[in-house]
MDAnalysis code that builds the backbone (N, CA, C; Angstrom):
import MDAnalysis as mda
import numpy as np

u = mda.Universe.empty(609, n_residues=203, atom_resindex=np.repeat(np.arange(203), 3), trajectory=True)
u.add_TopologyAttr("name", ["N", "CA", "C"] * 203)
u.add_TopologyAttr("resid", np.arange(1, 204))
u.add_TopologyAttr("resname", ["UNK", "UNK", "UNK", "UNK", "UNK", "UNK", "UNK", "UNK", "UNK", "UNK", "UNK", "UNK", "UNK", "UNK", "UNK", "UNK", "UNK", "UNK", "UNK", "UNK", "UNK", "UNK", "UNK", "UNK", "UNK", "UNK", "UNK", "UNK", "UNK", "UNK", "UNK", "UNK", "UNK", "UNK", "UNK", "UNK", "UNK", "UNK", "UNK", "UNK", "UNK", "UNK", "UNK", "UNK", "UNK", "UNK", "UNK", "UNK", "UNK", "UNK", "UNK", "UNK", "UNK", "UNK", "UNK", "UNK", "UNK", "UNK", "UNK", "UNK", "UNK", "UNK", "UNK", "UNK", "UNK", "UNK", "UNK", "UNK", "UNK", "UNK", "UNK", "UNK", "UNK", "UNK", "UNK", "UNK", "UNK", "UNK", "UNK", "UNK", "UNK", "UNK", "UNK", "UNK", "UNK", "UNK", "UNK", "UNK", "UNK", "UNK", "UNK", "UNK", "UNK", "UNK", "UNK", "UNK", "UNK", "UNK", "UNK", "UNK", "UNK", "UNK", "UNK", "UNK", "UNK", "UNK", "UNK", "UNK", "UNK", "UNK", "UNK", "UNK", "UNK", "UNK", "UNK", "UNK", "UNK", "UNK", "UNK", "UNK", "UNK", "UNK", "UNK", "UNK", "UNK", "UNK", "UNK", "UNK", "UNK", "UNK", "UNK", "UNK", "UNK", "UNK", "UNK", "UNK", "UNK", "UNK", "UNK", "UNK", "UNK", "UNK", "UNK", "UNK", "UNK", "UNK", "UNK", "UNK", "UNK", "UNK", "UNK", "UNK", "UNK", "UNK", "UNK", "UNK", "UNK", "UNK", "UNK", "UNK", "UNK", "UNK", "UNK", "UNK", "UNK", "UNK", "UNK", "UNK", "UNK", "UNK", "UNK", "UNK", "UNK", "UNK", "UNK", "UNK", "UNK", "UNK", "UNK", "UNK", "UNK", "UNK", "UNK", "UNK", "UNK", "UNK", "UNK", "UNK", "UNK", "UNK", "UNK", "UNK", "UNK", "UNK", "UNK", "UNK", "UNK", "UNK", "UNK", "UNK", "UNK", "UNK", "UNK"])
u.atoms.positions = np.array([
    [-44.209, -100.019, -101.149],
    [-44.274, -101.124, -102.092],
    [-43.990, -102.427, -101.371],
    [-44.619, -103.515, -101.807],
    [-44.408, -104.813, -101.202],
    [-42.947, -105.215, -101.322],
    [-42.382, -105.739, -100.238],
    [-40.983, -106.123, -100.235],
    [-40.752, -107.234, -101.247],
    [-39.757, -107.042, -102.137],
    [-39.427, -108.068, -103.105],
    [-40.427, -108.213, -104.238],
    [-41.409, -107.350, -104.312],
    [-42.421, -107.451, -105.362],
    [-41.765, -107.323, -106.725],
    [-42.137, -108.175, -107.657],
    [-41.544, -108.123, -108.989],
    [-42.612, -107.802, -110.028],
    [-42.156, -107.419, -111.201],
    [-43.090, -107.164, -112.293],
    [-43.462, -108.486, -112.965],
    [-44.552, -108.450, -113.697],
    [-44.964, -109.586, -114.508],
    [-44.401, -109.432, -115.916],
    [-44.032, -110.539, -116.534],
    [-43.633, -110.495, -117.935],
    [-44.899, -110.383, -118.791],
    [-44.739, -110.036, -120.049],
    [-45.888, -109.957, -120.952],
    [-46.569, -111.313, -121.083],
    [-45.767, -112.379, -121.085],
    [-46.335, -113.731, -121.172],
    [-47.153, -114.058, -119.925],
    [-46.678, -113.615, -118.771],
    [-47.410, -113.872, -117.528],
    [-48.699, -113.069, -117.478],
    [-48.655, -111.814, -117.926],
    [-49.884, -111.010, -117.973],
    [-50.922, -111.702, -118.841],
    [-50.507, -112.185, -120.009],
    [-51.453, -112.859, -120.896],
    [-51.973, -114.152, -120.281],
    [-51.111, -114.875, -119.589],
    [-51.538, -116.110, -118.934],
    [-52.592, -115.828, -117.872],
    [-52.407, -114.769, -117.103],
    [-53.382, -114.400, -116.075],
    [-54.712, -114.009, -116.731],
    [-54.660, -113.216, -117.798],
    [-55.881, -112.807, -118.493],
    [-56.613, -114.003, -119.098],
    [-55.865, -114.987, -119.562],
    [-56.468, -116.147, -120.243],
    [-56.964, -117.208, -119.276],
    [-56.196, -117.480, -118.237],
    [-56.495, -118.617, -117.368],
    [-56.805, -118.262, -115.912],
    [-56.610, -117.005, -115.525],
    [-56.632, -116.673, -114.108],
    [-57.983, -116.455, -113.470],
    [-59.020, -116.232, -114.279],
    [-60.284, -115.802, -113.688],
    [-61.424, -116.756, -114.032],
    [-61.982, -117.335, -112.983],
    [-63.045, -118.316, -113.126],
    [-64.204, -117.943, -112.213],
    [-65.359, -118.542, -112.465],
    [-66.482, -118.402, -111.553],
    [-67.390, -117.221, -111.834],
    [-68.274, -116.978, -110.886],
    [-69.353, -116.003, -111.022],
    [-68.861, -114.590, -111.288],
    [-67.761, -114.215, -110.685],
    [-67.280, -112.836, -110.793],
    [-66.015, -112.727, -111.649],
    [-65.870, -113.667, -112.580],
    [-64.671, -113.708, -113.411],
    [-64.478, -112.424, -114.214],
    [-65.553, -111.890, -114.781],
    [-65.433, -110.687, -115.614],
    [-65.021, -109.489, -114.766],
    [-65.673, -109.321, -113.631],
    [-65.313, -108.219, -112.731],
    [-63.861, -108.324, -112.290],
    [-63.451, -109.527, -111.918],
    [-62.105, -109.713, -111.407],
    [-61.040, -109.515, -112.485],
    [-61.338, -109.981, -113.701],
    [-60.412, -109.753, -114.807],
    [-60.314, -108.266, -115.122],
    [-61.429, -107.559, -115.039],
    [-61.432, -106.126, -115.298],
    [-60.573, -105.412, -114.261],
    [-60.639, -105.846, -113.026],
    [-59.817, -105.250, -111.971],
    [-58.338, -105.415, -112.292],
    [-57.937, -106.616, -112.648],
    [-56.543, -106.876, -112.980],
    [-56.085, -106.021, -114.158],
    [-56.897, -105.963, -115.207],
    [-56.507, -105.208, -116.400],
    [-56.466, -103.707, -116.119],
    [-57.389, -103.249, -115.299],
    [-57.416, -101.839, -114.900],
    [-56.117, -101.475, -114.176],
    [-55.664, -102.350, -113.303],
    [-54.421, -102.114, -112.561],
    [-53.206, -102.119, -113.492],
    [-53.166, -103.090, -114.376],
    [-52.029, -103.239, -115.301],
    [-51.916, -102.060, -116.255],
    [-53.055, -101.518, -116.704],
    [-53.041, -100.501, -117.755],
    [-53.071, -99.061, -117.242],
    [-53.412, -98.863, -115.976],
    [-53.401, -97.497, -115.426],
    [-52.261, -97.275, -114.447],
    [-51.774, -98.342, -113.821],
    [-50.715, -98.202, -112.836],
    [-51.177, -97.681, -111.487],
    [-52.475, -97.602, -111.262],
    [-52.958, -97.132, -109.970],
    [-52.797, -98.232, -108.928],
    [-52.785, -97.854, -107.675],
    [-52.711, -98.814, -106.589],
    [-54.059, -99.505, -106.429],
    [-54.044, -100.671, -105.788],
    [-55.269, -101.453, -105.618],
    [-56.364, -100.643, -104.944],
    [-56.054, -99.993, -103.827],
    [-57.073, -99.226, -103.114],
    [-57.592, -98.070, -103.963],
    [-56.732, -97.480, -104.771],
    [-57.156, -96.396, -105.658],
    [-58.126, -96.918, -106.707],
    [-57.841, -98.105, -107.244],
    [-58.746, -98.708, -108.232],
    [-60.106, -99.013, -107.608],
    [-60.088, -99.547, -106.398],
    [-61.331, -99.936, -105.739],
    [-62.169, -98.738, -105.325],
    [-61.538, -97.582, -105.200],
    [-62.285, -96.371, -104.844],
    [-62.928, -95.707, -106.066],
    [-62.595, -96.186, -107.250],
    [-63.070, -95.563, -108.486],
    [-64.550, -95.883, -108.723],
    [-65.312, -94.868, -109.106],
    [-66.723, -95.055, -109.427],
    [-66.927, -95.023, -110.938],
    [-68.027, -95.587, -111.378],
    [-68.356, -95.589, -112.800],
    [-68.519, -94.160, -113.314],
    [-69.171, -93.326, -112.530],
    [-69.419, -91.947, -112.936],
    [-68.127, -91.174, -113.165],
    [-67.095, -91.462, -112.380],
    [-65.820, -90.776, -112.538],
    [-65.164, -91.073, -113.881],
    [-65.511, -92.211, -114.460],
    [-64.894, -92.630, -115.717],
    [-65.660, -92.155, -116.946],
    [-66.921, -91.740, -116.760],
    [-67.774, -91.407, -117.893],
    [-67.981, -89.904, -118.051],
    [-68.136, -89.484, -119.315],
    [-68.508, -88.092, -119.577],
    [-70.030, -87.966, -119.558],
    [-70.541, -86.800, -119.915],
    [-71.987, -86.551, -119.843],
    [-72.785, -87.452, -120.775],
    [-72.133, -87.950, -121.829],
    [-72.807, -88.831, -122.795],
    [-72.672, -90.304, -122.412],
    [-72.061, -90.579, -121.285],
    [-71.911, -91.961, -120.838],
    [-70.739, -92.678, -121.475],
    [-69.874, -91.937, -122.168],
    [-68.699, -92.535, -122.795],
    [-67.507, -92.493, -121.833],
    [-66.599, -93.455, -121.991],
    [-65.415, -93.492, -121.140],
    [-64.481, -92.344, -121.510],
    [-64.040, -91.610, -120.520],
    [-63.153, -90.471, -120.730],
    [-61.744, -90.940, -121.135],
    [-60.957, -90.001, -121.669],
    [-59.545, -90.277, -121.964],
    [-58.737, -90.377, -120.674],
    [-59.161, -89.651, -119.654],
    [-58.479, -89.629, -118.358],
    [-59.523, -89.445, -117.262],
    [-59.180, -89.806, -116.052],
    [-60.076, -89.552, -114.927],
    [-59.269, -89.020, -113.751],
    [-59.965, -88.392, -112.834],
    [-59.305, -87.768, -111.687],
    [-59.420, -88.667, -110.458],
    [-58.270, -88.975, -109.893],
    [-58.240, -89.648, -108.593],
    [-58.241, -88.567, -107.521],
    [-59.267, -88.537, -106.715],
    [-59.364, -87.523, -105.673],
    [-58.305, -87.748, -104.607],
    [-57.841, -86.671, -104.017],
    [-56.759, -86.775, -103.039],
    [-57.147, -87.629, -101.836],
    [-58.444, -87.704, -101.550],
    [-58.894, -88.525, -100.425],
    [-58.698, -90.014, -100.694],
    [-58.471, -90.362, -101.962],
    [-58.325, -91.774, -102.335],
    [-56.909, -92.148, -102.761],
    [-55.965, -91.198, -102.683],
    [-54.598, -91.478, -103.101],
    [-53.671, -91.620, -101.896],
    [-52.579, -92.327, -102.095],
    [-51.640, -92.587, -101.007],
    [-50.993, -91.314, -100.499],
    [-50.599, -90.436, -101.433],
    [-49.908, -89.212, -101.026],
    [-50.845, -88.035, -100.788],
    [-52.163, -88.317, -100.816],
    [-53.190, -87.310, -100.542],
    [-53.085, -86.107, -101.489],
    [-52.797, -86.421, -102.749],
    [-52.776, -85.403, -103.788],
    [-53.639, -85.861, -104.957],
    [-54.468, -84.952, -105.467],
    [-55.301, -85.275, -106.620],
    [-54.410, -85.601, -107.815],
    [-54.789, -86.618, -108.572],
    [-53.962, -87.058, -109.694],
    [-54.818, -87.375, -110.910],
    [-54.341, -86.978, -112.084],
    [-55.010, -87.291, -113.336],
    [-54.445, -88.601, -113.867],
    [-55.328, -89.562, -114.158],
    [-54.902, -90.890, -114.616],
    [-55.390, -91.106, -116.046],
    [-54.480, -91.436, -116.911],
    [-54.796, -91.689, -118.307],
    [-55.462, -93.054, -118.472],
    [-56.479, -93.114, -119.357],
    [-57.131, -94.376, -119.694],
    [-56.774, -94.707, -121.143],
    [-55.902, -95.681, -121.378],
    [-55.494, -96.022, -122.743],
    [-56.682, -96.492, -123.588],
    [-56.605, -96.352, -124.916],
    [-57.718, -96.737, -125.802],
    [-58.215, -98.167, -125.604],
    [-57.285, -99.124, -125.453],
    [-57.710, -100.518, -125.284],
    [-58.467, -100.714, -123.974],
    [-58.069, -99.985, -122.949],
    [-58.777, -100.065, -121.674],
    [-60.153, -99.396, -121.775],
    [-60.252, -98.316, -122.532],
    [-61.550, -97.660, -122.717],
    [-62.542, -98.608, -123.380],
    [-62.068, -99.365, -124.355],
    [-62.935, -100.351, -125.023],
    [-63.390, -101.410, -124.025],
    [-62.448, -101.930, -123.245],
    [-62.777, -102.971, -122.260],
    [-63.739, -102.444, -121.200],
    [-63.528, -101.227, -120.739],
    [-64.405, -100.637, -119.733],
    [-65.807, -100.392, -120.280],
    [-65.884, -99.951, -121.521],
    [-67.196, -99.726, -122.139],
    [-67.992, -101.020, -122.182],
    [-67.362, -102.106, -122.614],
    [-68.028, -103.400, -122.676],
    [-68.409, -103.886, -121.282],
    [-67.502, -103.729, -120.347],
    [-67.745, -104.183, -118.972],
    [-68.927, -103.444, -118.344],
    [-68.945, -102.137, -118.470],
    [-70.007, -101.340, -117.850],
    [-71.348, -101.591, -118.524],
    [-71.349, -101.715, -119.844],
    [-72.605, -101.926, -120.569],
    [-73.196, -103.304, -120.330],
    [-72.343, -104.308, -120.186],
    [-72.823, -105.691, -120.155],
    [-72.689, -106.413, -118.819],
    [-71.936, -105.846, -117.887],
    [-71.661, -106.585, -116.651],
    [-71.840, -105.763, -115.385],
    [-72.509, -104.627, -115.488],
    [-72.871, -103.867, -114.295],
    [-74.363, -103.567, -114.360],
    [-74.947, -103.170, -113.239],
    [-76.383, -102.887, -113.220],
    [-76.627, -101.377, -113.179],
    [-77.836, -100.989, -113.444],
    [-78.190, -99.582, -113.636],
    [-77.862, -98.706, -112.431],
    [-78.039, -99.244, -111.228],
    [-77.831, -98.445, -110.014],
    [-76.419, -98.581, -109.433],
    [-75.550, -99.279, -110.138],
    [-74.219, -99.532, -109.600],
    [-73.388, -98.253, -109.551],
    [-72.719, -98.051, -108.441],
    [-71.865, -96.875, -108.255],
    [-70.392, -97.249, -108.406],
    [-69.946, -98.209, -107.598],
    [-68.552, -98.624, -107.630],
    [-68.249, -99.400, -108.908],
    [-67.073, -99.179, -109.463],
    [-66.654, -99.924, -110.651],
    [-66.490, -101.397, -110.340],
    [-66.044, -101.691, -109.128],
    [-65.803, -103.080, -108.717],
    [-66.637, -103.382, -107.468],
    [-67.895, -103.676, -107.690],
    [-68.855, -103.839, -106.605],
    [-68.775, -105.228, -105.986],
    [-68.951, -105.267, -104.674],
    [-68.992, -106.545, -103.960],
    [-70.200, -107.356, -104.400],
    [-70.070, -108.677, -104.341],
    [-71.132, -109.573, -104.782],
    [-72.392, -109.469, -103.937],
    [-73.488, -109.951, -104.507],
    [-74.802, -109.826, -103.870],
    [-74.851, -110.563, -102.535],
    [-74.027, -111.609, -102.385],
    [-74.027, -112.375, -101.135],
    [-73.148, -111.740, -100.070],
    [-72.448, -110.684, -100.422],
    [-71.541, -110.027, -99.475],
    [-72.293, -109.030, -98.600],
    [-71.821, -108.864, -97.356],
    [-72.422, -107.862, -96.471],
    [-72.113, -106.453, -96.978],
    [-71.121, -106.354, -97.881],
    [-70.752, -105.064, -98.458],
    [-71.366, -104.841, -99.831],
    [-72.370, -105.636, -100.179],
    [-72.999, -105.481, -101.496],
    [-73.512, -104.051, -101.663],
    [-73.251, -103.495, -102.830],
    [-73.605, -102.110, -103.093],
    [-72.423, -101.184, -102.916],
    [-71.370, -101.707, -102.275],
    [-70.134, -100.960, -102.093],
    [-69.011, -101.663, -102.850],
    [-67.853, -101.025, -102.903],
    [-66.696, -101.640, -103.563],
    [-66.207, -102.832, -102.752],
    [-65.624, -103.803, -103.433],
    [-64.974, -104.881, -102.714],
    [-63.829, -104.279, -101.898],
    [-63.487, -104.898, -100.802],
    [-62.437, -104.356, -99.946],
    [-61.061, -104.742, -100.486],
    [-60.042, -104.034, -100.020],
    [-58.687, -104.273, -100.506],
    [-58.228, -105.700, -100.210],
    [-58.598, -106.224, -99.065],
    [-58.190, -107.589, -98.714],
    [-58.781, -108.593, -99.689],
    [-60.044, -108.389, -100.051],
    [-60.681, -109.266, -101.032],
    [-60.008, -109.107, -102.393],
    [-59.690, -107.869, -102.751],
    [-59.008, -107.619, -104.011],
    [-57.681, -108.341, -104.097],
    [-56.941, -108.361, -103.008],
    [-55.666, -109.068, -102.968],
    [-55.870, -110.567, -103.116],
    [-56.914, -111.099, -102.493],
    [-57.200, -112.533, -102.629],
    [-57.552, -112.881, -104.076],
    [-58.299, -112.003, -104.730],
    [-58.666, -112.219, -106.137],
    [-57.412, -112.341, -106.999],
    [-56.475, -111.432, -106.801],
    [-55.260, -111.435, -107.612],
    [-54.377, -112.639, -107.302],
    [-54.236, -112.965, -106.033],
    [-53.417, -114.116, -105.665],
    [-53.984, -115.401, -106.263],
    [-55.296, -115.543, -106.228],
    [-55.919, -116.734, -106.804],
    [-55.713, -116.769, -108.310],
    [-55.791, -115.617, -108.954],
    [-55.589, -115.550, -110.410],
    [-54.170, -115.970, -110.782],
    [-53.186, -115.541, -109.999],
    [-51.801, -115.929, -110.271],
    [-51.638, -117.444, -110.138],
    [-52.276, -118.016, -109.130],
    [-52.216, -119.462, -108.936],
    [-52.864, -120.197, -110.107],
    [-54.048, -119.761, -110.507],
    [-54.769, -120.404, -111.607],
    [-53.974, -120.338, -112.910],
    [-53.244, -119.242, -113.087],
    [-52.483, -119.049, -114.326],
    [-51.109, -119.713, -114.282],
    [-50.747, -120.258, -113.128],
    [-49.469, -120.941, -113.000],
    [-48.277, -120.018, -112.961],
    [-48.475, -118.770, -112.547],
    [-47.355, -117.816, -112.490],
    [-47.122, -117.353, -111.051],
    [-47.563, -118.134, -110.100],
    [-47.486, -117.701, -108.708],
    [-46.097, -117.886, -108.127],
    [-45.644, -116.911, -107.387],
    [-44.522, -117.068, -106.473],
    [-44.679, -116.029, -105.374],
    [-43.840, -116.103, -104.352],
    [-44.037, -115.258, -103.173],
    [-43.850, -113.778, -103.470],
    [-43.277, -113.437, -104.624],
    [-43.034, -112.033, -104.951],
    [-44.187, -111.392, -105.724],
    [-45.264, -112.120, -105.908],
    [-46.400, -111.573, -106.640],
    [-47.514, -111.169, -105.682],
    [-47.955, -109.932, -105.809],
    [-49.066, -109.407, -105.023],
    [-49.742, -108.315, -105.822],
    [-50.592, -107.561, -105.178],
    [-51.333, -106.530, -105.898],
    [-50.413, -105.471, -106.494],
    [-49.291, -105.221, -105.839],
    [-48.419, -104.143, -106.290],
    [-47.585, -104.521, -107.515],
    [-47.549, -105.817, -107.843],
    [-46.788, -106.204, -109.029],
    [-47.439, -105.640, -110.295],
    [-48.736, -105.358, -110.244],
    [-49.405, -104.747, -111.395],
    [-48.882, -103.329, -111.621],
    [-48.735, -102.575, -110.554],
    [-48.205, -101.216, -110.659],
    [-46.746, -101.236, -111.108],
    [-46.001, -102.204, -110.629],
    [-44.604, -102.309, -111.033],
    [-44.489, -102.699, -112.505],
    [-45.383, -103.565, -112.967],
    [-45.408, -103.940, -114.385],
    [-45.694, -102.720, -115.245],
    [-46.674, -101.930, -114.834],
    [-46.995, -100.688, -115.540],
    [-45.782, -99.759, -115.579],
    [-45.084, -99.650, -114.450],
    [-43.924, -98.765, -114.364],
    [-42.851, -99.170, -115.366],
    [-42.560, -100.462, -115.441],
    [-41.540, -100.928, -116.379],
    [-41.984, -100.720, -117.827],
    [-43.264, -100.947, -118.107],
    [-43.771, -100.739, -119.469],
    [-43.579, -99.288, -119.899],
    [-43.946, -98.362, -119.026],
    [-43.819, -96.938, -119.345],
    [-42.347, -96.551, -119.469],
    [-41.522, -97.033, -118.558],
    [-40.098, -96.704, -118.557],
    [-39.428, -97.160, -119.858],
    [-39.712, -98.387, -120.274],
    [-39.096, -98.916, -121.485],
    [-39.649, -98.238, -122.745],
    [-40.969, -98.008, -122.773],
    [-41.589, -97.397, -123.956],
    [-41.272, -95.910, -124.080],
    [-40.837, -95.279, -122.991],
    [-40.465, -93.862, -123.033],
    [-38.966, -93.679, -123.274],
    [-38.314, -94.762, -123.700],
    [-36.874, -94.737, -123.937],
    [-36.111, -94.425, -122.655],
    [-36.589, -95.042, -121.555],
    [-35.922, -94.991, -120.257],
    [-35.856, -93.569, -119.689],
    [-36.995, -92.909, -119.743],
    [-37.106, -91.526, -119.262],
    [-37.647, -91.538, -117.829],
    [-36.791, -91.164, -116.862],
    [-37.184, -91.180, -115.449],
    [-38.337, -90.221, -115.172],
    [-38.255, -88.999, -115.682],
    [-39.268, -87.992, -115.394],
    [-40.618, -88.385, -115.991],
    [-40.594, -88.922, -117.177],
    [-41.807, -89.400, -117.843],
    [-42.487, -90.470, -116.981],
    [-41.671, -91.407, -116.506],
    [-42.206, -92.514, -115.704],
    [-42.696, -92.028, -114.348],
    [-41.958, -91.102, -113.747],
    [-42.383, -90.533, -112.461],
    [-43.766, -89.920, -112.572],
    [-43.981, -89.156, -113.638],
    [-45.265, -88.497, -113.828],
    [-46.384, -89.513, -114.055],
    [-46.111, -90.547, -114.826],
    [-47.122, -91.573, -115.098],
    [-47.547, -92.294, -113.827],
    [-46.617, -92.453, -112.892],
    [-46.904, -93.150, -111.638],
    [-47.482, -92.226, -110.568],
    [-47.367, -90.913, -110.772],
    [-47.862, -89.973, -109.778],
    [-46.949, -89.831, -108.585],
    [-45.665, -90.138, -108.768],
    [-44.694, -89.990, -107.682],
    [-44.302, -88.529, -107.497],
    [-43.940, -88.190, -106.272],
    [-43.463, -86.839, -105.991],
    [-41.979, -86.672, -106.283],
    [-41.254, -87.774, -106.292],
    [-39.807, -87.677, -106.490],
    [-39.307, -88.790, -107.399],
    [-38.215, -88.499, -108.107],
    [-37.566, -89.492, -108.962],
    [-37.077, -90.671, -108.127],
    [-36.678, -90.397, -106.885],
    [-36.155, -91.456, -106.014],
    [-37.185, -92.571, -105.824],
    [-38.443, -92.203, -105.647],
    [-39.501, -93.208, -105.499],
    [-39.624, -94.048, -106.759],
    [-39.527, -93.393, -107.908],
    [-39.632, -94.088, -109.183],
    [-38.455, -95.038, -109.374],
    [-37.269, -94.598, -109.024],
    [-36.085, -95.440, -109.154],
    [-36.189, -96.684, -108.274],
    [-36.832, -96.530, -107.115],
    [-37.028, -97.672, -106.227],
    [-37.893, -98.731, -106.907],
    [-38.868, -98.301, -107.706],
    [-39.725, -99.231, -108.435],
    [-38.955, -99.996, -109.491],
    [-37.953, -99.346, -110.062],
    [-37.297, -99.887, -111.241],
    [-35.916, -100.435, -110.932],
    [-35.761, -101.060, -109.777],
    [-34.464, -101.647, -109.467],
    [-34.156, -102.736, -110.494],
    [-32.887, -102.940, -110.718],
    [-32.459, -103.845, -111.785],
    [-32.942, -105.271, -111.539],
    [-33.382, -105.909, -112.598],
    [-33.805, -107.300, -112.556],
    [-32.563, -108.194, -112.607],
    [-32.454, -109.141, -111.674],
    [-31.253, -109.984, -111.578],
    [-30.970, -110.731, -112.880],
    [-31.994, -111.266, -113.528],
    [-31.786, -112.020, -114.757],
    [-31.245, -111.123, -115.870],
    [-31.753, -109.892, -115.951],
    [-31.279, -108.966, -116.970],
    [-29.842, -108.536, -116.681],
    [-29.534, -108.313, -115.396],
    [-28.163, -107.957, -115.022],
    [-27.207, -109.072, -115.434],
    [-27.558, -110.315, -115.129],
    [-26.706, -111.448, -115.477],
    [-26.541, -111.582, -116.988],
    [-27.629, -111.333, -117.727],
    [-27.565, -111.436, -119.187],
    [-26.615, -110.400, -119.778],
    [-26.634, -109.197, -119.200],
    [-25.730, -108.139, -119.678],
    [-24.280, -108.492, -119.359],
    [-24.048, -108.974, -118.143],
    [-22.693, -109.352, -117.744],
    [-22.174, -110.496, -118.610],
    [-23.046, -111.447, -118.929],
    [-22.645, -112.644, -119.672],
    [-22.480, -112.403, -121.167],
    [-22.879, -111.247, -121.654],
    [-22.812, -110.979, -123.086],
    [-21.376, -111.073, -123.609],
    [-21.228, -111.786, -124.713],
    [-19.914, -111.935, -125.355],
    [-19.522, -110.607, -125.992],
    [-18.393, -110.031, -125.563],
    [-17.946, -108.730, -126.073],
    [-17.092, -108.857, -127.328],
    [-16.794, -110.066, -127.754],
    [-16.047, -110.265, -128.985],
    [-14.559, -110.026, -128.884],
    [-14.018, -110.018, -127.656],
    [-12.581, -109.795, -127.490],
    [-11.779, -111.044, -127.856],
    [-10.647, -110.843, -128.456],
    [-9.714, -111.935, -128.748],
    [-8.712, -111.984, -127.603],
    [-8.942, -112.885, -126.667],
    [-8.118, -112.948, -125.464],
    [-6.751, -113.549, -125.754],
    [-6.694, -114.465, -126.697],
    [-5.429, -115.123, -127.013],
    [-5.018, -116.172, -126.008],
    [-5.986, -116.700, -125.282],
    [-5.687, -117.748, -124.288],
    [-6.396, -119.042, -124.654],
])
């Protein structure tokens, strides 16, 4: 994980979705960001995903898709859930913003030497960094991995702080890796410490 990488707040995620993506490839780039935020996959894992992997025989978006071990960090095949809102967004994106012969979900632009293939991880990182700047939420702790960390915190909080639940959602082999993702936020720690306990000190 990127050193010092932090999660995005819900307000920051919305700001990036609203203001972060401009230009010719705005739809593709926004889809990449949302795909990362809602699945928790790593950037390279997202870029390795093909349209066919997401669709069933009828061309509909599946409830889940398989990340092949050749495309995962720990070299283990993993099942990734596709939430309903993401399925809707992917359906619209594929129907209206991809071409008939497209293989990669996030294809490089026609002017690129890699056209017909997925955009590279370095380009993907530049896309996200520019989006953070455009949305006014940029700082040195934001990178591609902050999307995965945001997903981790969302799952952890919505699962009533269940470590095993969150570990499985992230595809980690150990709870220790998951705990590393969820280190305490300094502002939240300070807020808890500063909370008035209602004691009558008598001073």
